[in-house]
PAGUVEX-36665 format. One line per field, with one value per atom (N, C-alpha, C): residue number from 1; residue in three letters; atom name; x, y, z. Coordinates in steps of 0.1 Angstrom, whole numbers. Example, Ala and Ser with C-alpha at 12.3 -4.5 7.8 and 13.67 -1.06 7.14 Angstrom:
residues 2
vexlo <- [1,1,1,2,2,2]
marse <- [ALA,ALA,ALA,SER,SER,SER]
lumti <- [N,CA,C,N,CA,C]
u <- [132,123,132,128,137,129]
v <- [-57,-45,-33,-22,-11,0]
w <- [78,78,78,71,71,79]
end
This chain:
residues 293
vexlo <- [1,1,1,2,2,2,3,3,3,4,4,4,5,5,5,6,6,6,7,7,7,8,8,8,9,9,9,10,10,10,11,11,11,12,12,12,13,13,13,14,14,14,15,15,15,16,16,16,17,17,17,18,18,18,19,19,19,20,20,20,21,21,21,22,22,22,23,23,23,24,24,24,25,25,25,26,26,26,27,27,27,28,28,28,29,29,29,30,30,30,31,31,31,32,32,32,33,33,33,34,34,34,35,35,35,36,36,36,37,37,37,38,38,38,39,39,39,40,40,40,41,41,41,42,42,42,43,43,43,44,44,44,45,45,45,46,46,46,47,47,47,48,48,48,49,49,49,50,50,50,51,51,51,52,52,52,53,53,53,54,54,54,55,55,55,56,56,56,57,57,57,58,58,58,59,59,59,60,60,60,61,61,61,62,62,62,63,63,63,64,64,64,65,65,65,66,66,66,67,67,67,68,68,68,69,69,69,70,70,70,71,71,71,72,72,72,73,73,73,74,74,74,75,75,75,76,76,76,77,77,77,78,78,78,79,79,79,80,80,80,81,81,81,82,82,82,83,83,83,84,84,84,85,85,85,86,86,86,87,87,87,88,88,88,89,89,89,90,90,90,91,91,91,92,92,92,93,93,93,94,94,94,95,95,95,96,96,96,97,97,97,98,98,98,99,99,99,100,100,100,101,101,101,102,102,102,103,103,103,104,104,104,105,105,105,106,106,106,107,107,107,108,108,108,109,109,109,110,110,110,111,111,111,112,112,112,113,113,113,114,114,114,115,115,115,116,116,116,117,117,117,118,118,118,119,119,119,120,120,120,121,121,121,122,122,122,123,123,123,124,124,124,125,125,125,126,126,126,127,127,127,128,128,128,129,129,129,130,130,130,131,131,131,132,132,132,133,133,133,134,134,134,135,135,135,136,136,136,137,137,137,138,138,138,139,139,139,140,140,140,141,141,141,142,142,142,143,143,143,144,144,144,145,145,145,146,146,146,147,147,147,148,148,148,149,149,149,150,150,150,151,151,151,152,152,152,153,153,153,154,154,154,155,155,155,156,156,156,157,157,157,158,158,158,159,159,159,160,160,160,161,161,161,162,162,162,163,163,163,164,164,164,165,165,165,166,166,166,167,167,167,168,168,168,169,169,169,170,170,170,171,171,171,172,172,172,173,173,173,174,174,174,175,175,175,176,176,176,177,177,177,178,178,178,179,179,179,180,180,180,181,181,181,182,182,182,183,183,183,184,184,184,185,185,185,186,186,186,187,187,187,188,188,188,189,189,189,190,190,190,191,191,191,192,192,192,193,193,193,194,194,194,195,195,195,196,196,196,197,197,197,198,198,198,199,199,199,200,200,200,201,201,201,202,202,202,203,203,203,204,204,204,205,205,205,206,206,206,207,207,207,208,208,208,209,209,209,210,210,210,211,211,211,212,212,212,213,213,213,214,214,214,215,215,215,216,216,216,217,217,217,218,218,218,219,219,219,220,220,220,221,221,221,222,222,222,223,223,223,224,224,224,225,225,225,226,226,226,227,227,227,228,228,228,229,229,229,230,230,230,231,231,231,232,232,232,233,233,233,234,234,234,235,235,235,236,236,236,237,237,237,238,238,238,239,239,239,240,240,240,241,241,241,242,242,242,243,243,243,244,244,244,245,245,245,246,246,246,247,247,247,248,248,248,249,249,249,250,250,250,251,251,251,252,252,252,253,253,253,254,254,254,255,255,255,256,256,256,257,257,257,258,258,258,259,259,259,260,260,260,261,261,261,262,262,262,263,263,263,264,264,264,265,265,265,266,266,266,267,267,267,268,268,268,269,269,269,270,270,270,271,271,271,272,272,272,273,273,273,274,274,274,275,275,275,276,276,276,277,277,277,278,278,278,279,279,279,280,280,280,281,281,281,282,282,282,283,283,283,284,284,284,285,285,285,286,286,286,287,287,287,288,288,288,289,289,289,290,290,290,291,291,291,292,292,292,293,293,293]
marse <- [MET,MET,MET,GLU,GLU,GLU,SER,SER,SER,SER,SER,SER,GLY,GLY,GLY,ALA,ALA,ALA,LEU,LEU,LEU,GLY,GLY,GLY,ASP,ASP,ASP,SER,SER,SER,PRO,PRO,PRO,GLU,GLU,GLU,PHE,PHE,PHE,ALA,ALA,ALA,GLN,GLN,GLN,SER,SER,SER,GLU,GLU,GLU,ALA,ALA,ALA,THR,THR,THR,GLY,GLY,GLY,LYS,LYS,LYS,ALA,ALA,ALA,THR,THR,THR,LYS,LYS,LYS,LYS,LYS,LYS,THR,THR,THR,SER,SER,SER,ARG,ARG,ARG,ALA,ALA,ALA,GLY,GLY,GLY,ARG,ARG,ARG,ASN,ASN,ASN,LEU,LEU,LEU,PRO,PRO,PRO,MET,MET,MET,ALA,ALA,ALA,ILE,ILE,ILE,ALA,ALA,ALA,VAL,VAL,VAL,GLY,GLY,GLY,LEU,LEU,LEU,SER,SER,SER,LEU,LEU,LEU,GLY,GLY,GLY,VAL,VAL,VAL,VAL,VAL,VAL,ILE,ILE,ILE,VAL,VAL,VAL,GLY,GLY,GLY,SER,SER,SER,LEU,LEU,LEU,LEU,LEU,LEU,LEU,LEU,LEU,TRP,TRP,TRP,ARG,ARG,ARG,TYR,TYR,TYR,SER,SER,SER,PHE,PHE,PHE,ILE,ILE,ILE,ILE,ILE,ILE,ILE,ILE,ILE,ILE,ILE,ILE,ALA,ALA,ALA,LEU,LEU,LEU,ALA,ALA,ALA,ILE,ILE,ILE,ALA,ALA,ALA,VAL,VAL,VAL,GLY,GLY,GLY,THR,THR,THR,VAL,VAL,VAL,GLU,GLU,GLU,LEU,LEU,LEU,THR,THR,THR,ARG,ARG,ARG,ALA,ALA,ALA,PHE,PHE,PHE,GLU,GLU,GLU,LYS,LYS,LYS,ALA,ALA,ALA,THR,THR,THR,GLY,GLY,GLY,ILE,ILE,ILE,LYS,LYS,LYS,ALA,ALA,ALA,SER,SER,SER,LEU,LEU,LEU,VAL,VAL,VAL,PRO,PRO,PRO,VAL,VAL,VAL,LEU,LEU,LEU,LEU,LEU,LEU,GLY,GLY,GLY,GLY,GLY,GLY,GLN,GLN,GLN,ALA,ALA,ALA,VAL,VAL,VAL,ILE,ILE,ILE,TRP,TRP,TRP,SER,SER,SER,ALA,ALA,ALA,TRP,TRP,TRP,ILE,ILE,ILE,TRP,TRP,TRP,GLY,GLY,GLY,LEU,LEU,LEU,PRO,PRO,PRO,GLY,GLY,GLY,VAL,VAL,VAL,LEU,LEU,LEU,VAL,VAL,VAL,SER,SER,SER,PHE,PHE,PHE,VAL,VAL,VAL,LEU,LEU,LEU,THR,THR,THR,VAL,VAL,VAL,VAL,VAL,VAL,ALA,ALA,ALA,CYS,CYS,CYS,LEU,LEU,LEU,LEU,LEU,LEU,TRP,TRP,TRP,ARG,ARG,ARG,ILE,ILE,ILE,PRO,PRO,PRO,ALA,ALA,ALA,GLY,GLY,GLY,SER,SER,SER,SER,SER,SER,GLY,GLY,GLY,TYR,TYR,TYR,LEU,LEU,LEU,ARG,ARG,ARG,ASP,ASP,ASP,VAL,VAL,VAL,SER,SER,SER,ALA,ALA,ALA,SER,SER,SER,ILE,ILE,ILE,PHE,PHE,PHE,SER,SER,SER,VAL,VAL,VAL,GLY,GLY,GLY,TYR,TYR,TYR,LEU,LEU,LEU,PRO,PRO,PRO,LEU,LEU,LEU,PHE,PHE,PHE,GLY,GLY,GLY,ALA,ALA,ALA,PHE,PHE,PHE,ALA,ALA,ALA,ALA,ALA,ALA,MET,MET,MET,LEU,LEU,LEU,VAL,VAL,VAL,LEU,LEU,LEU,PRO,PRO,PRO,ASN,ASN,ASN,ASP,ASP,ASP,GLY,GLY,GLY,ALA,ALA,ALA,GLY,GLY,GLY,ARG,ARG,ARG,VAL,VAL,VAL,LEU,LEU,LEU,ALA,ALA,ALA,PHE,PHE,PHE,LEU,LEU,LEU,ILE,ILE,ILE,GLY,GLY,GLY,VAL,VAL,VAL,THR,THR,THR,ALA,ALA,ALA,SER,SER,SER,ASP,ASP,ASP,THR,THR,THR,GLY,GLY,GLY,GLY,GLY,GLY,TYR,TYR,TYR,ALA,ALA,ALA,ALA,ALA,ALA,GLY,GLY,GLY,VAL,VAL,VAL,LEU,LEU,LEU,LYS,LYS,LYS,GLY,GLY,GLY,LYS,LYS,LYS,HIS,HIS,HIS,PRO,PRO,PRO,MET,MET,MET,ALA,ALA,ALA,PRO,PRO,PRO,THR,THR,THR,ILE,ILE,ILE,SER,SER,SER,PRO,PRO,PRO,LYS,LYS,LYS,LYS,LYS,LYS,THR,THR,THR,TRP,TRP,TRP,GLU,GLU,GLU,GLY,GLY,GLY,PHE,PHE,PHE,ALA,ALA,ALA,GLY,GLY,GLY,SER,SER,SER,VAL,VAL,VAL,ILE,ILE,ILE,ALA,ALA,ALA,GLY,GLY,GLY,LEU,LEU,LEU,ILE,ILE,ILE,ALA,ALA,ALA,GLY,GLY,GLY,SER,SER,SER,LEU,LEU,LEU,THR,THR,THR,LEU,LEU,LEU,THR,THR,THR,LEU,LEU,LEU,LEU,LEU,LEU,LEU,LEU,LEU,HIS,HIS,HIS,ALA,ALA,ALA,ASP,ASP,ASP,ILE,ILE,ILE,TRP,TRP,TRP,GLN,GLN,GLN,GLY,GLY,GLY,MET,MET,MET,VAL,VAL,VAL,PHE,PHE,PHE,GLY,GLY,GLY,VAL,VAL,VAL,ALA,ALA,ALA,ILE,ILE,ILE,VAL,VAL,VAL,LEU,LEU,LEU,THR,THR,THR,ALA,ALA,ALA,THR,THR,THR,ALA,ALA,ALA,GLY,GLY,GLY,ASP,ASP,ASP,LEU,LEU,LEU,ILE,ILE,ILE,GLU,GLU,GLU,SER,SER,SER,LEU,LEU,LEU,ILE,ILE,ILE,LYS,LYS,LYS,ARG,ARG,ARG,ASP,ASP,ASP,LEU,LEU,LEU,GLY,GLY,GLY,ILE,ILE,ILE,LYS,LYS,LYS,ASP,ASP,ASP,MET,MET,MET,GLY,GLY,GLY,ASP,ASP,ASP,LEU,LEU,LEU,LEU,LEU,LEU,PRO,PRO,PRO,GLY,GLY,GLY,HIS,HIS,HIS,GLY,GLY,GLY,GLY,GLY,GLY,ILE,ILE,ILE,MET,MET,MET,ASP,ASP,ASP,ARG,ARG,ARG,LEU,LEU,LEU,ASP,ASP,ASP,SER,SER,SER,LEU,LEU,LEU,LEU,LEU,LEU,PRO,PRO,PRO,SER,SER,SER,ALA,ALA,ALA,VAL,VAL,VAL,VAL,VAL,VAL,SER,SER,SER,TRP,TRP,TRP,LEU,LEU,LEU,LEU,LEU,LEU,LEU,LEU,LEU,SER,SER,SER,ILE,ILE,ILE,PHE,PHE,PHE,VAL,VAL,VAL]
lumti <- [N,CA,C,N,CA,C,N,CA,C,N,CA,C,N,CA,C,N,CA,C,N,CA,C,N,CA,C,N,CA,C,N,CA,C,N,CA,C,N,CA,C,N,CA,C,N,CA,C,N,CA,C,N,CA,C,N,CA,C,N,CA,C,N,CA,C,N,CA,C,N,CA,C,N,CA,C,N,CA,C,N,CA,C,N,CA,C,N,CA,C,N,CA,C,N,CA,C,N,CA,C,N,CA,C,N,CA,C,N,CA,C,N,CA,C,N,CA,C,N,CA,C,N,CA,C,N,CA,C,N,CA,C,N,CA,C,N,CA,C,N,CA,C,N,CA,C,N,CA,C,N,CA,C,N,CA,C,N,CA,C,N,CA,C,N,CA,C,N,CA,C,N,CA,C,N,CA,C,N,CA,C,N,CA,C,N,CA,C,N,CA,C,N,CA,C,N,CA,C,N,CA,C,N,CA,C,N,CA,C,N,CA,C,N,CA,C,N,CA,C,N,CA,C,N,CA,C,N,CA,C,N,CA,C,N,CA,C,N,CA,C,N,CA,C,N,CA,C,N,CA,C,N,CA,C,N,CA,C,N,CA,C,N,CA,C,N,CA,C,N,CA,C,N,CA,C,N,CA,C,N,CA,C,N,CA,C,N,CA,C,N,CA,C,N,CA,C,N,CA,C,N,CA,C,N,CA,C,N,CA,C,N,CA,C,N,CA,C,N,CA,C,N,CA,C,N,CA,C,N,CA,C,N,CA,C,N,CA,C,N,CA,C,N,CA,C,N,CA,C,N,CA,C,N,CA,C,N,CA,C,N,CA,C,N,CA,C,N,CA,C,N,CA,C,N,CA,C,N,CA,C,N,CA,C,N,CA,C,N,CA,C,N,CA,C,N,CA,C,N,CA,C,N,CA,C,N,CA,C,N,CA,C,N,CA,C,N,CA,C,N,CA,C,N,CA,C,N,CA,C,N,CA,C,N,CA,C,N,CA,C,N,CA,C,N,CA,C,N,CA,C,N,CA,C,N,CA,C,N,CA,C,N,CA,C,N,CA,C,N,CA,C,N,CA,C,N,CA,C,N,CA,C,N,CA,C,N,CA,C,N,CA,C,N,CA,C,N,CA,C,N,CA,C,N,CA,C,N,CA,C,N,CA,C,N,CA,C,N,CA,C,N,CA,C,N,CA,C,N,CA,C,N,CA,C,N,CA,C,N,CA,C,N,CA,C,N,CA,C,N,CA,C,N,CA,C,N,CA,C,N,CA,C,N,CA,C,N,CA,C,N,CA,C,N,CA,C,N,CA,C,N,CA,C,N,CA,C,N,CA,C,N,CA,C,N,CA,C,N,CA,C,N,CA,C,N,CA,C,N,CA,C,N,CA,C,N,CA,C,N,CA,C,N,CA,C,N,CA,C,N,CA,C,N,CA,C,N,CA,C,N,CA,C,N,CA,C,N,CA,C,N,CA,C,N,CA,C,N,CA,C,N,CA,C,N,CA,C,N,CA,C,N,CA,C,N,CA,C,N,CA,C,N,CA,C,N,CA,C,N,CA,C,N,CA,C,N,CA,C,N,CA,C,N,CA,C,N,CA,C,N,CA,C,N,CA,C,N,CA,C,N,CA,C,N,CA,C,N,CA,C,N,CA,C,N,CA,C,N,CA,C,N,CA,C,N,CA,C,N,CA,C,N,CA,C,N,CA,C,N,CA,C,N,CA,C,N,CA,C,N,CA,C,N,CA,C,N,CA,C,N,CA,C,N,CA,C,N,CA,C,N,CA,C,N,CA,C,N,CA,C,N,CA,C,N,CA,C,N,CA,C,N,CA,C,N,CA,C,N,CA,C,N,CA,C,N,CA,C,N,CA,C,N,CA,C,N,CA,C,N,CA,C,N,CA,C,N,CA,C,N,CA,C,N,CA,C,N,CA,C,N,CA,C,N,CA,C,N,CA,C,N,CA,C,N,CA,C,N,CA,C,N,CA,C,N,CA,C,N,CA,C,N,CA,C,N,CA,C,N,CA,C,N,CA,C,N,CA,C,N,CA,C,N,CA,C,N,CA,C,N,CA,C,N,CA,C,N,CA,C,N,CA,C,N,CA,C,N,CA,C,N,CA,C,N,CA,C,N,CA,C,N,CA,C,N,CA,C,N,CA,C,N,CA,C,N,CA,C,N,CA,C,N,CA,C,N,CA,C,N,CA,C,N,CA,C,N,CA,C,N,CA,C,N,CA,C,N,CA,C,N,CA,C,N,CA,C,N,CA,C,N,CA,C,N,CA,C,N,CA,C,N,CA,C]
u <- [8,0,9,17,26,18,6,-2,-6,-6,-9,4,15,28,30,28,27,38,50,62,69,62,69,65,54,50,44,45,38,30,19,10,16,13,18,8,10,1,9,2,7,6,16,16,15,7,5,16,24,35,30,18,13,8,2,-4,3,11,17,8,-4,-14,-16,-19,-22,-34,-33,-44,-52,-45,-52,-43,-48,-39,-36,-23,-18,-8,-5,6,19,30,43,44,36,36,27,22,14,-1,-6,-20,-29,-42,-52,-56,-50,-52,-66,-74,-88,-96,-93,-100,-96,-83,-77,-84,-85,-92,-106,-113,-127,-129,-121,-122,-119,-108,-104,-115,-121,-132,-144,-147,-158,-156,-143,-140,-141,-137,-138,-152,-161,-175,-181,-178,-183,-178,-165,-160,-166,-166,-172,-187,-194,-208,-210,-201,-202,-200,-190,-188,-199,-206,-217,-229,-232,-244,-243,-233,-230,-216,-208,-194,-188,-195,-189,-190,-198,-198,-184,-176,-162,-154,-158,-151,-154,-167,-171,-162,-160,-152,-138,-132,-119,-118,-128,-128,-128,-137,-138,-125,-119,-107,-96,-95,-84,-86,-98,-100,-96,-100,-96,-81,-75,-61,-53,-58,-52,-52,-63,-64,-55,-54,-45,-30,-27,-13,-9,-17,-14,-14,-23,-22,-10,-6,7,19,19,30,30,19,19,21,16,18,32,38,52,63,61,72,68,55,51,49,51,48,33,29,15,12,7,2,-10,-13,-25,-37,-44,-54,-65,-70,-81,-79,-68,-66,-62,-55,-51,-64,-73,-85,-94,-97,-106,-99,-87,-80,-78,-76,-75,-88,-99,-112,-114,-109,-110,-102,-90,-82,-89,-95,-102,-114,-123,-135,-133,-123,-120,-115,-111,-107,-119,-131,-143,-148,-146,-152,-143,-130,-121,-109,-108,-98,-84,-73,-60,-57,-61,-59,-65,-77,-84,-76,-71,-63,-51,-44,-31,-34,-44,-47,-52,-60,-65,-53,-44,-32,-24,-21,-13,-20,-33,-41,-41,-41,-40,-27,-16,-3,-2,-7,-7,-15,-27,-35,-27,-20,-12,-1,5,16,10,-2,-8,-14,-20,-27,-17,-5,5,11,9,16,13,0,-3,4,9,15,30,35,49,59,71,82,87,86,91,84,92,87,79,79,71,74,87,91,87,90,87,72,63,49,43,48,43,47,60,64,56,52,43,29,24,11,12,22,23,26,34,36,23,15,2,-7,-8,-16,-11,2,8,7,9,10,-4,-14,-28,-37,-42,-52,-47,-35,-29,-29,-23,-22,-36,-45,-58,-66,-64,-71,-69,-58,-55,-64,-67,-76,-90,-94,-107,-108,-97,-97,-98,-95,-96,-110,-120,-134,-141,-135,-142,-145,-137,-140,-152,-157,-169,-165,-153,-149,-142,-146,-139,-140,-151,-153,-142,-140,-129,-116,-113,-100,-97,-107,-106,-104,-111,-110,-96,-91,-77,-67,-69,-60,-60,-72,-74,-70,-74,-70,-55,-48,-34,-27,-31,-25,-28,-40,-44,-36,-35,-27,-12,-7,7,9,-1,0,-2,-12,-16,-5,0,10,23,26,38,37,25,23,24,18,18,32,39,53,62,60,68,66,53,50,56,56,61,76,82,96,104,98,106,118,130,142,151,151,161,154,157,151,154,143,144,150,145,149,149,159,159,159,164,165,152,143,131,119,118,107,112,117,124,116,103,94,93,97,96,108,105,116,116,128,129,120,119,110,95,92,78,77,87,87,85,92,90,76,70,56,47,50,42,43,55,57,49,49,42,27,22,8,4,12,10,9,18,18,5,1,-12,-24,-24,-36,-36,-25,-25,-29,-24,-27,-42,-48,-62,-71,-68,-77,-77,-65,-64,-70,-68,-73,-89,-93,-107,-116,-111,-119,-118,-106,-103,-99,-98,-95,-82,-72,-59,-51,-39,-30,-24,-20,-15,-2,6,19,17,6,3,-1,-9,-13,-1,9,21,29,30,37,30,17,8,10,10,11,24,35,48,49,44,45,37,26,18,25,32,40,51,58,69,63,52,47,41,34,28,39,50,61,67,69,75,66,53,44,45,46,47,60,71,84,84,77,77,69,58,50,58,65,73,84,90,100,93,82,75,72,66,63,75,86,98,104,103,108,100,86,78,78,83,84,70,62,49,47,38,35,24,14,3,-1,-7,-11,-24,-32,-44,-49,-62,-67,-82,-85,-99,-103,-94,-97,-91,-99,-94,-86,-74,-65,-56,-59,-52,-45,-50,-45,-54,-48,-56,-59,-67,-69,-56,-47,-34,-26,-28,-21,-27,-38,-44,-42,-39,-37,-23,-13,1,5,1,5,-5,-17,-26,-23,-18,-16,-7,6,15,10,4,-1,-12,-20,-31,-25,-14,-8,-3,4,9,-2,-12,-24,-30,-33,-39,-30,-17,-8,-8,-6,-5,-18,-29,-42,-46,-41,-44,-36,-25,-17,-22,-25,-28,-42,-52,-66,-72]
v <- [-12,0,12,13,25,38,36,48,55,48,54,59,57,62,55,42,36,37,40,40,53,64,76,88,88,99,110,123,133,142,148,156,170,174,187,192,205,210,209,204,203,217,222,235,234,242,243,251,245,253,265,264,274,286,284,294,297,288,290,289,284,283,268,267,253,247,235,229,219,210,201,195,190,185,171,168,155,150,137,132,134,132,133,123,113,103,109,121,127,123,119,115,126,125,133,126,132,125,124,134,133,123,123,113,99,98,84,79,88,83,80,88,85,72,69,57,45,47,36,32,43,40,34,38,32,17,13,-1,-8,-2,-9,-12,-2,-4,-16,-16,-27,-41,-42,-54,-58,-49,-52,-56,-49,-52,-66,-70,-83,-94,-92,-101,-102,-91,-91,-98,-95,-100,-115,-118,-132,-134,-140,-139,-144,-154,-160,-150,-139,-129,-122,-123,-118,-124,-137,-144,-137,-132,-125,-113,-105,-93,-96,-107,-111,-115,-123,-127,-115,-105,-93,-85,-83,-76,-82,-95,-103,-102,-103,-102,-88,-78,-64,-62,-67,-65,-73,-85,-92,-85,-79,-71,-59,-53,-41,-46,-57,-61,-66,-73,-78,-67,-57,-46,-37,-36,-29,-36,-49,-57,-53,-54,-52,-38,-28,-14,-10,-14,-9,-17,-30,-38,-47,-47,-56,-70,-73,-87,-90,-101,-104,-117,-115,-126,-131,-144,-150,-147,-137,-131,-141,-148,-157,-168,-176,-187,-181,-169,-163,-159,-152,-148,-160,-169,-180,-189,-192,-201,-195,-181,-174,-175,-174,-175,-189,-199,-213,-215,-208,-209,-203,-192,-185,-193,-197,-204,-218,-225,-238,-238,-226,-225,-227,-222,-224,-238,-245,-258,-269,-268,-279,-275,-262,-258,-257,-259,-258,-268,-281,-290,-285,-280,-274,-263,-254,-242,-247,-256,-261,-268,-276,-283,-273,-264,-253,-245,-242,-234,-242,-254,-262,-264,-266,-267,-254,-243,-230,-228,-232,-231,-239,-251,-259,-252,-247,-240,-228,-220,-209,-214,-225,-231,-234,-240,-245,-233,-224,-213,-205,-203,-195,-202,-215,-222,-217,-214,-210,-197,-189,-176,-178,-190,-193,-192,-194,-195,-181,-171,-158,-152,-150,-144,-154,-167,-177,-177,-179,-180,-167,-156,-143,-142,-145,-143,-153,-166,-176,-173,-168,-164,-154,-144,-133,-139,-148,-154,-162,-170,-178,-169,-158,-149,-142,-138,-132,-141,-153,-163,-165,-166,-169,-156,-145,-133,-128,-130,-125,-136,-145,-155,-165,-169,-179,-173,-161,-154,-150,-145,-141,-153,-165,-177,-179,-175,-176,-166,-155,-145,-151,-158,-165,-176,-183,-194,-189,-177,-172,-171,-170,-168,-181,-192,-205,-211,-210,-215,-208,-213,-207,-193,-191,-178,-170,-173,-167,-152,-146,-132,-125,-131,-126,-127,-138,-140,-130,-127,-117,-103,-100,-87,-86,-96,-96,-93,-100,-98,-84,-79,-66,-54,-56,-46,-46,-57,-58,-50,-52,-45,-30,-27,-13,-6,-12,-7,-5,-14,-13,-1,1,12,25,26,38,42,33,36,40,34,38,51,54,67,79,77,87,89,78,80,86,82,88,103,107,121,129,124,131,130,119,117,111,108,102,109,104,111,101,88,79,70,71,62,48,40,25,18,22,16,26,35,47,44,33,30,24,19,13,22,27,35,46,57,68,73,73,79,71,58,49,51,52,55,44,43,34,39,52,57,53,53,49,34,26,12,9,17,15,18,28,31,20,13,2,-10,-12,-23,-21,-8,-5,-7,-1,-3,-17,-25,-39,-47,-44,-51,-49,-36,-33,-40,-38,-44,-59,-65,-80,-85,-78,-82,-81,-70,-67,-77,-78,-85,-100,-106,-120,-124,-115,-118,-116,-105,-101,-108,-110,-116,-131,-136,-150,-158,-151,-157,-164,-158,-163,-157,-162,-156,-143,-134,-121,-122,-132,-134,-138,-146,-150,-138,-129,-117,-108,-108,-100,-105,-119,-125,-123,-124,-121,-107,-98,-83,-80,-85,-83,-90,-102,-109,-102,-96,-88,-76,-69,-57,-61,-72,-76,-79,-87,-91,-79,-70,-58,-49,-47,-39,-45,-58,-65,-64,-65,-64,-50,-40,-26,-25,-30,-29,-37,-49,-57,-50,-45,-38,-25,-19,-7,-12,-23,-28,-31,-38,-41,-28,-18,-6,2,1,8,1,-13,-20,-17,-15,-12,2,11,25,32,28,34,38,47,52,44,41,33,22,11,0,4,14,17,30,34,47,45,32,30,36,37,42,56,66,80,81,87,88,76,65,53,47,50,44,32,21,9,0,-11,-21,-27,-29,-35,-27,-14,-5,-6,-12,-15,-29,-38,-52,-56,-47,-50,-56,-49,-53,-64,-65,-75,-89,-90,-103,-112,-108,-117,-118,-108,-108,-119,-121,-131,-145,-147,-161,-163,-153,-155,-155,-147,-147,-160,-166,-179,-190,-189,-199,-197,-185,-183,-185,-181,-183,-198,-205,-220,-227,-221,-226,-222,-209,-203,-205,-205,-205,-219]
w <- [0,0,0,-9,-10,-11,-17,-18,-5,6,19,25,19,25,39,39,52,62,56,65,65,61,63,54,47,39,48,44,52,43,48,40,36,24,19,8,4,-6,-20,-30,-43,-50,-55,-61,-77,-82,-97,-103,-112,-118,-126,-131,-140,-132,-120,-112,-99,-95,-82,-70,-72,-61,-57,-44,-39,-46,-51,-58,-50,-43,-35,-25,-14,-3,-7,-7,-10,0,0,8,0,7,0,-12,-12,-23,-34,-33,-44,-43,-32,-31,-25,-29,-23,-10,1,14,19,18,23,14,1,-7,-4,-2,2,14,24,37,35,27,24,17,7,0,9,17,26,36,42,51,44,32,25,22,18,16,29,40,53,57,54,58,50,37,28,34,37,42,55,65,78,76,68,65,60,51,45,56,65,75,85,88,97,91,79,72,69,62,58,55,64,63,50,44,32,20,22,11,10,20,20,8,5,-6,-19,-20,-33,-34,-23,-24,-28,-22,-26,-40,-45,-59,-69,-66,-74,-74,-62,-61,-68,-67,-74,-89,-94,-108,-114,-107,-111,-110,-99,-98,-108,-112,-123,-136,-139,-152,-151,-140,-138,-140,-134,-134,-148,-155,-168,-179,-177,-186,-184,-171,-168,-175,-174,-181,-196,-202,-217,-221,-213,-217,-215,-204,-201,-208,-210,-215,-227,-231,-242,-238,-226,-221,-221,-228,-229,-221,-209,-201,-207,-205,-210,-201,-204,-195,-193,-203,-202,-191,-193,-183,-170,-170,-157,-149,-156,-149,-145,-154,-151,-141,-143,-134,-120,-120,-108,-100,-106,-99,-94,-102,-97,-84,-84,-72,-60,-62,-51,-46,-55,-51,-46,-51,-46,-32,-27,-13,-4,-8,-1,-1,-12,-14,-8,-12,-8,1,4,12,5,13,8,-3,-2,-14,-27,-26,-38,-44,-35,-39,-47,-42,-48,-61,-62,-74,-85,-81,-91,-96,-87,-91,-101,-99,-108,-121,-121,-134,-142,-135,-141,-147,-141,-146,-159,-159,-171,-182,-179,-189,-195,-187,-192,-201,-198,-207,-220,-220,-233,-241,-234,-241,-249,-245,-252,-264,-266,-277,-291,-294,-308,-312,-303,-306,-310,-309,-313,-302,-306,-296,-292,-300,-297,-285,-274,-262,-254,-257,-250,-235,-232,-218,-210,-216,-210,-207,-217,-215,-205,-206,-197,-183,-181,-168,-161,-170,-165,-161,-169,-165,-152,-150,-138,-126,-128,-117,-113,-123,-120,-112,-115,-108,-94,-92,-79,-70,-76,-68,-63,-72,-68,-64,-73,-68,-57,-59,-49,-35,-34,-21,-16,-26,-22,-17,-21,-16,-1,4,18,26,20,27,27,16,15,26,28,37,52,54,68,72,63,67,69,66,65,79,89,103,109,120,126,131,135,140,128,116,104,104,108,108,117,128,137,131,124,118,107,99,89,95,105,111,117,124,130,119,107,96,91,88,82,92,105,115,116,116,117,106,93,82,83,86,87,98,109,120,116,109,104,95,86,77,84,92,99,109,117,127,120,109,101,95,90,84,94,106,116,121,124,129,118,106,95,93,95,93,105,117,128,130,127,131,119,108,97,92,94,89,82,86,80,70,57,47,50,48,50,38,26,14,3,3,-5,-20,-25,-39,-43,-34,-37,-35,-22,-18,-9,-15,-7,5,4,15,27,26,38,47,60,69,80,87,99,110,112,122,119,107,103,105,103,105,120,129,143,147,141,144,140,128,124,134,139,149,161,166,179,176,165,162,160,153,150,163,172,185,193,193,200,193,180,172,174,172,173,187,197,211,213,209,212,204,191,182,185,188,190,204,214,227,228,222,223,213,201,190,189,193,190,203,214,227,227,220,221,232,234,245,239,249,244,237,241,234,219,217,204,195,202,195,191,200,198,186,186,175,162,162,150,145,155,151,144,150,144,130,129,116,105,109,99,95,104,101,91,93,84,70,70,57,49,57,51,45,53,48,36,36,25,12,15,3,-3,5,0,-9,-3,-10,-23,-23,-35,-46,-43,-53,-58,-49,-53,-63,-61,-70,-84,-83,-96,-104,-97,-104,-109,-101,-106,-118,-118,-129,-142,-140,-151,-155,-146,-149,-147,-138,-136,-121,-119,-105,-99,-106,-100,-110,-105,-113,-120,-115,-121,-115,-118,-113,-109,-105,-101,-88,-79,-65,-64,-63,-61,-48,-50,-38,-35,-42,-39,-52,-63,-75,-79,-82,-86,-75,-77,-67,-63,-72,-69,-59,-59,-50,-36,-34,-21,-16,-26,-22,-19,-22,-21,-7,4,17,22,17,21,16,4,-2,6,8,16,31,36,50,51,41,41,43,37,38,52,58,71,82,79,89,89,78,78,85,82,88,103,108,123,130,124,131,131,121,121,132,136,147,161,161,174,179,170,173,172]
end
């Protein structure tokens, strides 16, 4: 979620070169901060509402987000580099990966993923050998990075306490981003990864760790009746994976030479720009909560 400046962006006014007047309030990452907050809160309301009304509807939200993110990612590949991922098997197979999580759990996810990889290998054959390895690699990466990781978020909701597991996961990532943003704004001075994401700072990371510890401790003890030490481990793990997710997507966008994966969400960019820290965190959340709860 680089768009939120999770580890060290600060708000400022963007100046118009033509008029010299302030145009709109943005973060140092160039975002419209009020709009970003409004969109983020709206998404949160939709997700929490889905969990309260019928928790399995969260899988529908995951499936839709993964489908849109897949389109954004594959279009970015083609627009920036000419790489042509096989969108049809990637989209259809990706949905199979997500929905098989509900029906068959982890074995269904793995089988669907393998079958989708085979489909991607076969789909590209008619286009010939030129660029075959490049295009197939992009297809397989897209399926692994989005639907496979997203399936673990879907599996979080399956147990009887699934709503609590999803909330612990989402609150943990949000706390990491918010705590990092606040600490970065107030104290951020030392860049964490200047060649990858210059706005992220070690002070922001410290803020993420503190917020993650608090969020993990509270959510796991109050929502899932786990021990406080388990909540602390969970919180730190989410901070690490959320931060890694931010940096990974920053690397991808720098390699492609783009700022955002899309423009669907005002103040945030594309769906992919909101999924970056969530995707790897979903995997670790499912694993730790399967052990702790």
